[in-house]
C-alpha positions in Angstrom: 0.0 0.0 0.0 1.4 3.4 -0.9 1.9 6.1 1.7 0.3 9.5 1.0 2.3 12.6 1.9 0.9 16.0 2.7 3.9 18.2 2.4 5.0 20.8 4.8 2.6 21.6 7.6 3.5 25.2 7.2 2.0 25.0 3.8 0.4 28.1 3.8 -2.9 26.8 2.4 -4.0 28.4 5.6 -4.2 32.2 5.5 -2.6 34.6 7.9 -6.0 35.2 9.5 -6.3 31.5 10.4 -3.6 31.7 13.0 -3.8 29.8 16.2 -7.2 31.1 17.2 -9.1 27.8 16.8 -8.3 27.0 20.4 -8.3 29.3 23.4 -4.9 30.2 24.9 -5.7 30.4 28.6 -3.5 32.4 31.0 -2.2 29.1 32.4 -0.5 28.5 29.1 1.9 31.4 29.7 5.7 31.2 29.3 6.0 31.0 33.0 3.8 27.9 33.1 5.9 26.2 30.4 9.1 27.2 32.3 7.8 25.4 35.4 7.1 22.3 33.3 10.7 22.4 32.0 12.0 22.8 35.5 10.1 19.6 36.5 11.7 17.8 33.5 15.2 18.9 34.7 14.4 17.6 38.2 13.4 14.3 36.6 16.8 14.1 34.9 16.4 15.6 31.4 19.5 17.7 30.7 19.8 18.1 26.9 19.7 21.9 26.4 18.1 21.7 22.9 15.4 19.3 24.1 14.6 21.5 27.1 14.5 24.6 24.9 12.1 22.8 22.5 9.8 21.7 25.3 9.7 25.2 26.5 8.9 26.6 23.1 6.0 24.3 21.9 2.5 25.3 23.3 1.2 21.9 24.5 -2.2 23.3 25.3 -2.9 23.7 21.5 -2.7 20.0 21.1 -5.1 18.8 23.7 -8.9 19.1 23.8 -10.2 22.3 25.3 -11.6 20.4 28.3 -8.1 19.4 29.3 -6.3 22.7 28.5 -6.0 23.4 32.3 -3.9 20.2 32.6 -1.8 20.7 29.5 1.4 21.4 31.4 1.0 18.7 34.0 3.5 15.8 33.6 0.7 13.3 32.6 -0.7 11.7 29.5 -4.0 13.0 28.4 -6.7 11.6 26.1 -7.0 12.8 22.5 -9.1 11.7 19.6 -9.7 8.2 18.4 -9.1 6.7 21.9 -5.4 7.6 21.9 -3.3 9.7 24.2 -0.8 12.5 24.1 2.3 11.3 26.0 3.4 12.9 29.2 6.0 15.6 28.7 8.7 13.7 30.5 8.4 10.7 28.2 8.5 13.0 25.1 11.6 14.7 26.4 13.3 11.5 27.5 12.8 9.7 24.2 14.0 12.7 22.2 17.1 13.1 24.4 18.0 9.4 24.0 18.1 9.7 20.2 19.7 13.1 20.1 22.9 12.9 22.1 24.0 16.2 23.6 27.3 16.1 21.8 25.6 16.7 18.4 26.1 20.3 17.3 23.1 22.5 18.1 23.4 23.9 14.6 22.1 20.6 13.2 23.7 19.1 10.1 21.5 19.1 6.9 21.3 15.3 7.1 19.9 15.4 10.6 16.6 13.7 9.8 14.1 12.0 12.2 11.1 9.7 11.6 8.2 9.6 14.1 5.9 6.5 14.1 2.6 7.6 15.4 1.9 11.3 14.8 -1.1 11.4 17.2 -2.1 14.9 17.8 1.1 16.3 16.4 2.7 17.6 19.7 5.8 15.4 19.6 6.4 16.3 15.9 6.3 20.0 16.9 8.9 19.4 19.6 11.1 17.4 17.2 11.0 20.2 14.7 12.9 22.3 17.2 15.6 19.6 17.6 16.0 18.1 14.1 16.5 19.6 10.7 13.9 17.4 9.0 10.9 15.7 10.6 8.8 13.0 9.0 5.9 11.7 10.9 3.5 8.9 9.9 0.0 8.1 11.3 -2.1 5.0 10.6 -5.4 6.5 11.8 -6.8 8.9 9.3 -8.9 10.8 11.8 -5.8 11.5 13.9 -3.7 12.4 10.9 -6.3 15.1 10.2 -6.2 16.2 13.8 -2.5 16.6 13.7 -2.6 18.6 10.4 -5.2 20.9 11.9 -3.2 21.4 15.1 0.1 22.0 13.3 -1.1 24.2 10.5 -1.5 27.4 12.5 2.1 27.0 13.9 3.4 27.2 10.3 6.4 24.9 11.0 8.4 24.5 7.8 10.4 21.3 8.5 7.6 18.8 9.3 6.2 16.5 6.7 3.2 14.4 7.7 2.2 11.1 6.1 -0.8 8.8 6.3 0.1 5.1 6.2 1.3 2.0 8.0 3.9 3.1 10.5 5.3 -0.4 10.8 6.6 -0.1 7.3 8.3 3.2 8.0 9.0 5.5 5.0 11.6 3.8 2.9 11.3 6.3 0.1 12.9 9.0 2.3 15.2 6.8 4.4 17.8 6.5 5.9 17.1 8.4 9.1 19.4 9.6 11.8 16.8 8.9 14.4 13.5 7.0 14.7 11.0 7.5 17.5 8.1 5.0 17.8 5.1 6.2 19.9 3.4 2.8 20.2 4.4 -0.5 21.8 4.9 -3.7 19.8 6.0 -7.1 20.9 9.1 -6.6 18.9 10.7 -4.0 16.6 9.7 -4.2 12.9 12.8 -5.0 10.9 11.7 -2.4 8.3 12.3 0.3 10.8 15.7 -1.0 11.8 16.7 -1.2 8.2 15.8 2.5 7.7 18.3 3.7 10.3 21.5 5.1 9.0 24.7 3.6 10.4 25.3 5.5 13.7 21.5 6.3 13.9 19.4 5.6 17.0 15.9 4.2 17.4 13.8 4.4 20.6 10.6 2.5 21.0 8.4 1.0 23.7 8.4 -2.8 23.6 6.1 -5.3 25.3 2.5 -6.1 26.2 1.4 -6.2 29.8 4.9 -5.0 30.8 6.5 -2.4 28.6 9.9 -0.8 28.5 11.8 1.6 26.3 14.3 -0.1 24.0 17.2 2.0 22.6 18.8 0.6 19.4 21.9 2.0 17.7 22.9 0.8 14.2 26.6 0.0 14.3 27.1 -1.4 10.8 25.2 -2.5 7.7 23.7 -5.5 9.4 24.6 -4.8 13.1 22.5 -3.2 15.8 23.1 -2.8 19.5 20.2 -2.7 22.0 19.7 -1.4 25.5 16.7 -1.9 27.7 15.7 1.2 29.6 12.7 2.7 31.5 9.3 1.0 32.2 6.6 2.8 30.2 3.0 2.4 29.1 1.9 3.1 25.5 -0.9 2.2 23.2 -0.3 -0.9 21.0 1.6 -0.7 17.7 -0.7 -2.0 15.0 -0.3 -2.8 11.3 -2.3 -1.3 8.5 -4.4 1.8 8.4 -7.9 2.8 9.6 
C-alpha cells in the first residue's frame, strides 16, 4: 500500500487570518507555566539543552482538547481523539534526548533527519521540529492524521512532513534516518524500521505487552545493531495497516 504525503505543515494553504485562534490560549499557558514544566523535567533528569528549549517553546495546550487545557502542562498523559493519548512531557523529552545525544552540534547538520511513528495529535512532531533539521511523521489512523494537520497548520512549522500510512513499514522512500521514535508499543521492533536507520543512527521504542519498557537501538554497521533496555513505560499498542 502506498503512503500518502501531505507536504509541509507550514504549507500556507492556511491564510494569515487562520492563526492559532481555533483553540483558546488560557493564562495558564503562559511562558512561566511552560518554564515550570521544563524545571520539572530537569528535576526528573532531562539535561539536553536543545530538548529543554524545544519543550519550553512548543505550546502543548494547543494539542489537547479544550476540556483538558488546564492540565496541558502537567506531567501526565491526556486523552486525545480516536481513543489515543498525548504522552506525558517527561516521556516525550526522555525519548528525544535518547536519540539526540548532547554532543551533536546544536546547529544541526543538513542530514539530521528523524522519523516519528505515530503522529497522534502532532505535539511530539512539533517538539522534534525544534531539535532536528527534518521531521517525517506517519500516522495510521486517518482521523488522527487530520487532527495533527489541523493542530500544526497554525504554527506554520516549515520542516515537518506528515504522512498517512502504515507506520510499521516506515518511510523507505525517504530513508535513511538519523533517528526514529516509535510512539506505540509492539511485541518486537519491525525489521523495516531497523533497516531505515543510518549507520550510527538511533531508534527508541516501547516494547512489550502487559509489561512495557523503552528499548534503545543503535545501528553500528550494515547488518549490526546494539540494543539497550531502559525505563518501564505504558503506550498504546503498535498496530499494522491503516484505519
